[in-house]
C-alpha positions, 0 to 999 in steps of 0.5 A: 500499499502507498503511504502518500497521503489522500490529500496530496493529490488533491493539494497539488491540483489546488496549487496548480489551479491557483497558479493558472488563475494568478498567471492569467490575471497577472501575465507580467509582473515586471510590467506592473512594477516598471509600467506598460512601456517597459513590456512593449514589443515592436509595434505594440506600444499604442498609448501615444496614438490613443492620445492623438486620437483623443485630441483629435475628438475633442480638438480644444485648447485645454485638450491640447495643454492637457497633451502637453503635460501628459508628454511632459510627465512621460518625459519626466517617468522616462529620465526617473526610469533611466536613473533607477536602471542606472543605479541598479546596474551599478550595484551589480556585485563583482565575479571572479572574471571581472577581477581577473580582467582587472588583475590582468590589466594592472600586471601590464603596468606593473614592474621595477620601472619608476613610471610603473604604476605598481611594483608587483600584484600577485595572487596568494594562491595559484589554485583556481577552483571550477567556479574561478574563485581562488579563496578556500571553499570555507571563505567563498561562502562568505562571497570572498572571491581571491586574495591579492598582494599588492606592492606599490611604490610608495607604501607597504604591500597591501593584502587585499581581498577581493569578494562579490561585495567589493574590495577591502584591506585584509589582515595580512599574512599570518605565520605559515600561509594563513591570511588574517580574513578580518576586514581592516578597511572600507569597501571599495568597488574594485581594485582600482578604486582602492588603490587611488585611495591608497596610493598617491604614486599610483594616481601620479604614474598613470597620469605621467605615462600619458593614460588614465583609467576609468570605469566603462559606464553601464549606460551613456545616456542623454538628457534634455532639459525639460524647459527647453524641449519642444513637444515633438522633441520629447515625443521622438525622445520618448518613441526612441526610448521605447523602441530601443528599450525593447532591445535591451538598451538605453539610448539618447539621439541614436547612440547607445550602449549595453546595460553592461554585465559585471564583465563589461562594468568591470572592464578598464579602458585605456585612452590616449589623453589628447587634450588632458580630458577624459574621453570615457567620462559619462556626461551629458552628450545631447547638450555637448553634441549641440554644442560641438555642431554649433561650434562648426558654424560659429566663430569668435567674434572679436578680432583675432589673430587665429581661425574660428574656435572648431578649426583652432581646436583641431590644429591645437590638439593635433599639435598637442599630440605631437608633443605628448609622444616625446614628452617622456623623453623631454622630462628625462632632463626636466629634474623636479624637486617635487612629484609631477603633480604637486597635489592629490588629483581630483576625483574624476565624476561618474556619470550623473543623471541629476546634473546641477542647474549651474551646469545648465546655466554655464551651457546657455551662456556658452553659446553666447561666448562663442557666437556673440559680438564683442560686448555680448562675449564680455557680458557672457564671460562676466555672467559666467563669473557669477558662477561658483567656478571653484566647483568641479561641476562648473569647471568640467561644464566649461570643458564639456561645452567646448568654451575652454578652447574658446577662452584660450583663443580670446587671450589671442586678441586685440580686445583687453576686456576679453582677454581680462575676462578669459583670463580671470575665468581660466585663473579660477578654473585652473585649480582643476588638475584636467583643466590644467593638463588641458590649457598646456595641451591647447598652447595656453601657456605660449599665449599667457607667457606672450601677455606678460609683456603687455603694457596692461599691468592688470593683464600681466597679474592674471596672467601670472596667476594662471601660469602659477595654477597650471605650472604645476606639473614638469611639462608646463613648467618646462614650456613656461621656461622654453618660451622665455617666462621666467625672465618675464616673470622676474621682471614683474619683481623689479618694481621702482618702489621697492626699498623706498615705499610699498605701493599696493599696485607694485605689491600686487604685480610682484605678488603675482610674479612671485607666485608664478616663480614658486610654481616654476622653482619645482624645476631644477633648470628654472631654479637656474633660470631664476638666478641667471635672470637676476631673481635672487636680489629682487627676492631678497628686496621683497623679503624685507616688505612687511606684507604677508600677501607678498612674503609668502610667495617670495619665502615660498620661492626661496625655500623651494630653491634653497635645496641648491647649494647656490641658492643657499650661499645666496641666500646666506650672503645677501642677509636673507637669514635675518628676515626669515628669522624675523618672519618665524614671529609673523602672525601668519602660520603659513608664512611662519611655515615657509620661513622654518622650511628655508631654514630647515634647508639652509641650515645644512651649512654650519655658517647658516646655523651659526647666523640663525642663533646670532639673530636669535632664531632658536627661541622662535623655533622652540616656541612654535613647537607648542602649536601641534595642531598644524602638522605642516607648520610642525614638520618644518620647525622641527626640521629646522630644529634638527639641522640646527641642532648640528651645532653644539652651541645651538644644542646648548641654547635649546637646553636653555629653552627646554626643547628637549622636553617639548620634543619628547612630547611629540614622539607619539601621535604624530605623522611620520614627516613630523616623527623624522624631524623630531627624532632627528633633533633628539639624536643631535641633542643626545650628544649632551649628557644633560639631554641624555638624562632629560629624555630619560626623565621625560619618559622618551626611552620608551617611545623611541625603542617602540619606534624601532619596528617602523618601516619608514627607512628615514625614520629608522636612521634617525631612530637608530642614532637616537637610541644609540646616542641615549645608550651612552648613559648606563641608566639608559642602557638599563631601560633599552635593554629591559625593552629589548631594544638591543635585539631590535637594533641587531635585527635591523642589520638585516634591513636591505637599506645601508644607511639603516644598516649602518646607523644600527651598527653605530647604535649597538656601539655604545649598547655593547660598551654599556651593557651589564654582562654585554658578552652574554647578551650578543651570544644571546642573539642566535646568528647575530654574530654571523650576520655582523661578520658578514656585513664586512662584504658590504660595499658600502663604506659607511657600513663597513665603518660602522660595522668595524667600530661594532666589532671592536667592541664585541671583541673585547669579549673573548668568547665572542671573538672566538666565535667570530674568529670561526665566521672568518673575521680575520681574512674579511678584515685584512681584505679592507685593509687597503683603503684610503678613508680615514675614518674607515682606517680608524675603526678597522685598526681598533677591530684588528688590535682587538682581534688579535687577542685570540689564538693565532690571529695575530700570525692569520693577519700577517698571513692575510697581508694586513700588516704592511697596508697598517704601516701606511696608515701612520703617514696619515694627518689624522690623530685618531688614526695614528693612536688606532694604528699604533695599538694595532701594530703593537698587538700584531708586533707580538709575532716575529714575522709581523715585526720583519714586515713592520721594519721592512715598511719603516714603521720605526722611524714613524713611531719614534716621532710618536713615542713624544706625543701628548696622548698617552695611549699613543705613546705607549703603543708606539713605545711597545711596538718599537721595543717589540721590534728591538727585541726581535733584532737583538734576538736575531744578531744573539742567535747569529753572532752568539 
């Protein structure tokens, strides 16, 4: 018998019946939701025909008005539907194929070169499951697709997770091959968006190569402005929409694109930037097309030296493309003290359905700028300035409508009002990185340089200010220089009233010129051009002006140029240090920052450090440390203190001002650029015993030791020096050892950076010297002695010198010396003996002297031919080299064969002169060595003659 319930058949029949009823009454639920137009097929939509029939029957004015209202509502419905479809399409999730396409494309632009966008991009697993995922199955249930290790040029390696929801930073690689799957960042829609937020170098290199990455938009839409649309246009647009929607497309004016699967949405497109503008950006096409057509028939109305805007645009873009092809070669000779673009690039806008009223307003004005007479053009330009041109929407509206080319053409007219109006707009919109590149590509900089010769002062000021905005990348700076712009800008500083009374007009002219020179001075060749044009004396004269608005760009230019030794010398000899110190007490933080930055760069020279102290500049620098909120100012001030502290006299002054105590408070919760300078300053101040105690009393040793685990190379170098300086005090050394600081220093010997290796080795010297049971401590580091001995194979002179100094201290313990001998320290030291570097000679001789204390090492040094080169060290003019060499020779002279070599190389005569030295250690070592040689000679005579 069947166990099936007798009601099961009836339930099945009832469900089937209900299904048939529901399907018959609601055949297409999607149409119910999105409206009847969504579900039409070709020839089926008759709603418009019904409306026309109704109007014919009634045929009165009221019916016609109703008809217009209905069509307008249809148009609104169309736009809302487009917006909904776009939003829905953007929410489509990632899939394995989309991620793989993106990874493969990025790999094509990755590598070791300076212009590559990434160093590398690798999957953590090579195994691919049948569904295309690389994540393990127990993570796939969470939507995770794969895991990547990305190495940008400017940050630490990034460990990211790609999931169906997006891309995010994970916890990185744990011990073994495990991954910390926990999310550590916000969610990004793809890898490109993630990298744009994390790596400025990534964005910079894309722009530098002339490529840009952009999303292929899910829809390319055209929109009509409802107020200006005619009824016939609306009905036609509605018909086009419904007809194309049946084919699965959303289109406008005959152009369409597919709604886009996840693969298509994630597909990255590369386009050559002909004018610095993104051709793939999803913006309003209908108005753009209208104005392009309009531009073909319109010309610039005022008397111009060029052809119509449409033609000039073609000529300029062709010219720009030729320039682009050779730009990478040209830039090789254009070294810069800063990045190619000195600011974060503006985020590109995605296609936006709801364009602002400002966008439409500028679009309307564009036709008057293009097609009106001179008066209408000026009025249109004035009206355009009423908009907020600092908004990206307004800036890109000017670009999209083709106004940018017209504005540049207006600069080359004979109408001063048109030129001034155009420059005022260009000055505002050139804050946008895209607009800057476009102006340069369209030849705008060349025309602006010509305007600097104008008799109209206002025009020259506007042109200089616009150049200041545009010249923020290498090619633009080069263009200004090649067209004689540097000399013309310097001439703007040469005003008659300078040095007597400062007139407002002269100050404004000089300010604009200084702003442009500031931007241009980021190029090494431009710095030379400014100096050749006589810019230094003029900058020095304006530095005495009391007005902050001129001082800021003047000091900004000086601090930018101060990276060159010739400028540092000029700043010192022209008496500018006094004015820089004076302006440290200004009320304007930006001016204080630039003055401190200039001192930071100039204080590399000892004479400048002395001048800063003589002009009482150390106290204002110390006082500015209290303003810890302004990080840029703090970085500049701490940098100036660091460089000034290189001189011992300045350190003593900083002790009076309690600067060290303030610096210790800045060891936590500060950005790296501040920390580097703070710790650099503490490292210099640590050379004084009182300051070492002050750091300990203020609790500064613990944060210093903690920073030994940092990854920034410049920071590590300064931390090593500071920790090493603190370790000169036995009390400090106890704290460092308790915090495992010595082990951290030793581990930094493995760092691939030679500067970090050298600074770590120097820091180990006082640690080994002042630690209790230092021999046992060193032996506790597994593989530590082998590591430091192998560093004697380095090719870096500073690394070799510091390692020799460390070995000299470590070798004082007999057991450690025995271990190092087994690791081959003797032949490695002997190989370094033929050097002319006095610093290396000194520490090498000390290391050899201490290494002679074990076994047959003295004999081994002789066999390794280290004795004869040491004998030549005695001819050095450095007394510290004499002392270390005498000690080494004294130890080596215990072996008879070494005494013979020394005698043959004439050491006796040289040592006899040193016996009379005031240095007791040198006296005893020289006398002991001579005594050993003499004993050997007597023993030889006795053996020979009996």
